[in-house]
C-alpha positions in Angstrom: -0.7 -7.7 19.8 -2.4 -11.0 19.2 -1.2 -13.8 21.5 -0.5 -16.3 18.8 2.3 -14.3 17.0 5.7 -16.0 16.7 7.8 -16.3 19.9 4.8 -14.8 21.9 2.6 -17.8 21.2 3.3 -19.1 24.7 2.5 -15.9 26.5 -0.9 -15.2 28.1 -2.8 -12.0 27.8 -1.4 -10.6 31.1 2.2 -11.3 29.9 1.5 -9.7 26.5 0.1 -6.5 28.3 3.3 -6.4 30.4 5.4 -6.6 27.4 3.5 -4.1 25.2 5.0 -0.9 26.9 8.5 -2.3 26.2 8.1 -2.2 22.4 6.6 -0.1 19.7 4.5 -0.9 16.6 5.9 0.5 13.4 4.5 0.6 9.9 6.4 0.3 6.7 5.3 0.7 3.1 6.0 -1.8 0.4 9.7 -2.2 -0.6 11.0 -0.3 2.5 14.3 -1.4 3.8 13.9 -2.3 7.5 17.5 -3.1 8.3 20.6 -3.4 6.2 23.1 -6.1 6.2 26.1 -5.1 8.5 23.9 -2.7 10.6 24.4 -3.0 14.4 21.9 -5.3 16.1 19.7 -3.7 18.7 16.0 -4.9 18.3 13.9 -8.0 17.7 11.1 -7.5 15.1 7.8 -9.4 15.2 5.9 -9.2 12.0 2.2 -8.5 12.8 1.1 -8.2 9.1 2.7 -8.2 5.8 5.7 -10.1 4.4 9.3 -9.3 4.1 12.4 -11.0 2.5 15.9 -11.4 4.1 18.6 -11.0 1.4 22.3 -10.6 1.0 24.1 -8.7 -1.7 27.5 -9.2 -3.3 30.0 -6.5 -4.1 28.8 -6.4 -7.6 25.2 -5.9 -6.6 23.9 -9.4 -7.1 21.1 -10.3 -4.7 20.3 -13.7 -3.2 17.2 -14.0 -1.1 18.0 -16.1 2.1 14.4 -16.3 3.3 10.8 -14.8 3.2 8.9 -14.2 6.4 5.3 -13.7 6.9 3.0 -12.5 9.7 3.4 -14.4 13.0 7.1 -14.8 12.5 10.1 -12.6 13.6 13.6 -11.5 12.6 16.5 -10.1 14.3 17.3 -12.9 16.5 21.0 -12.1 16.1 20.3 -9.5 18.7 21.0 -12.3 21.2 24.8 -12.1 20.5 25.0 -8.5 19.8 26.5 -9.1 16.4 25.9 -7.1 13.3 22.9 -7.9 11.0 23.8 -10.9 8.7 21.1 -9.9 6.0 19.1 -6.9 4.9 15.3 -7.0 5.4 12.9 -5.5 2.7 9.1 -5.5 2.8 7.3 -7.2 0.1 4.1 -5.5 0.9 2.9 -2.9 3.5 3.8 -4.3 7.0 3.3 -3.7 10.7 5.9 -4.9 13.2 6.3 -4.9 16.9 9.8 -3.7 17.7 11.5 -4.8 21.0 14.8 -3.4 22.1 17.5 -5.9 23.0 17.4 -5.0 26.8 13.7 -6.0 26.9 14.4 -9.2 25.0 17.2 -10.2 27.4 14.8 -9.5 30.3 12.0 -11.6 28.8 14.3 -14.6 28.2 15.3 -14.5 31.8 11.8 -14.1 33.1 9.8 -16.3 30.6 11.3 -19.7 30.0 8.4 -20.5 27.5 9.5 -17.6 25.4 13.2 -18.8 25.4 12.0 -22.4 24.5 10.0 -21.1 21.5 12.7 -18.8 20.4 15.3 -21.7 20.4 12.8 -23.9 18.5 12.4 -21.3 15.8 16.1 -20.8 15.6 16.5 -24.5 15.1 14.0 -24.5 12.3 15.7 -21.6 10.5 19.0 -23.5 10.8 17.4 -26.6 9.1 15.9 -24.4 6.4 19.3 -22.7 5.7 21.0 -26.0 5.7 18.6 -27.3 3.0 19.2 -24.1 1.0 23.0 -24.5 1.1 22.6 -28.2 0.1 20.5 -27.2 -2.9 23.0 -24.6 -4.0 25.9 -27.0 -3.6 24.2 -30.1 -5.2 21.4 -29.0 -7.5 21.7 -27.1 -10.7 19.5 -24.0 -11.3 16.7 -26.0 -12.8 16.6 -28.3 -9.9 16.4 -25.3 -7.5 13.7 -23.9 -9.7 11.7 -27.0 -9.3 12.2 -27.0 -5.6 11.1 -23.5 -5.4 7.9 -24.4 -7.3 7.2 -27.4 -5.2 7.7 -25.6 -2.0 5.3 -22.7 -2.8 2.6 -24.3 -5.0 -1.0 -24.2 -3.8 -4.2 -25.4 -5.3 -6.7 -22.8 -6.3 -10.0 -23.5 -8.3 -8.7 -27.0 -9.2 -5.4 -25.4 -10.6 -2.0 -25.6 -9.0 -0.4 -22.2 -8.8 2.5 -20.4 -7.2 0.3 -17.5 -5.6 3.1 -15.0 -5.2 3.5 -12.9 -8.4 7.2 -12.7 -9.0 9.4 -11.3 -11.8 12.0 -13.6 -13.3 14.6 -11.4 -11.6 12.9 -12.1 -8.2 12.7 -15.8 -8.8 16.4 -15.9 -9.7 17.2 -14.2 -6.4 15.2 -16.7 -4.5 17.0 -19.7 -6.2 20.4 -18.4 -6.5 20.6 -18.2 -10.3 20.6 -15.6 -13.1 17.6 -13.9 -14.6 18.7 -15.2 -18.0 18.8 -18.9 -16.9 15.3 -18.6 -15.2 14.1 -16.9 -18.4 15.3 -20.0 -20.5 13.7 -22.4 -18.0 10.3 -20.6 -18.0 10.3 -20.3 -21.9 11.1 -24.1 -22.3 8.6 -25.3 -19.6 6.0 -23.0 -21.2 6.7 -24.4 -24.7 6.5 -27.9 -23.4 3.1 -27.3 -21.8 4.3 -27.8 -18.3 3.5 -24.3 -17.0 1.8 -21.0 -18.1 2.4 -17.6 -16.9 -0.5 -15.2 -16.3 0.3 -11.8 -14.9 3.6 -13.0 -13.4 1.7 -16.0 -11.7 3.0 -19.4 -12.5 0.3 -22.1 -13.2 1.4 -25.7 -13.1 -0.3 -27.6 -16.0 1.4 -31.0 -15.5 4.2 -32.5 -13.3 7.5 -30.8 -14.0 10.2 -33.1 -15.5 13.0 -34.2 -13.1 15.6 -33.0 -15.6 15.8 -30.1 -18.0 
């Protein structure tokens, strides 16, 4: 397990070798459900490769994506209080994970203060991110959240600004807390106005998006 991954970044090679027997590496195919919302919490998952999404589902089946997680990060920190899973986790691509049982996480926190500090720092970062998301949901309309999503994810490739992840309109709607129909209208109008183009589900930014729609 590479030393730079997530909450293990502060551990040296000896510490990592000591930890390795207490966990197991598991592989998951694309679109596999790793944990379900409401499941009992018993393990911490460190993502070695691939990406996953954390999402919640309403009683009528509507899905809202809480967060996306990439290699080097982790999920399952609610293992610390023994509560049930607050969200479901699904892989967005084939993924490898190092799974550590709660008993070993508890021992590591007691024995390695650097691990505890890193875990606390990452938890604070997640709280900040979720607070910003709640603020957007409360104060911004769907278009404002769409612009925020684009700005947060855009990168430059070959002198062109693109959102590299290829997403359907349904997936974008789940990310920003809107309906697919509304996202479809926004995309259609921005495309007609020459602000964006869509190529194989990839958004290309042609000029700065308007502040209002």
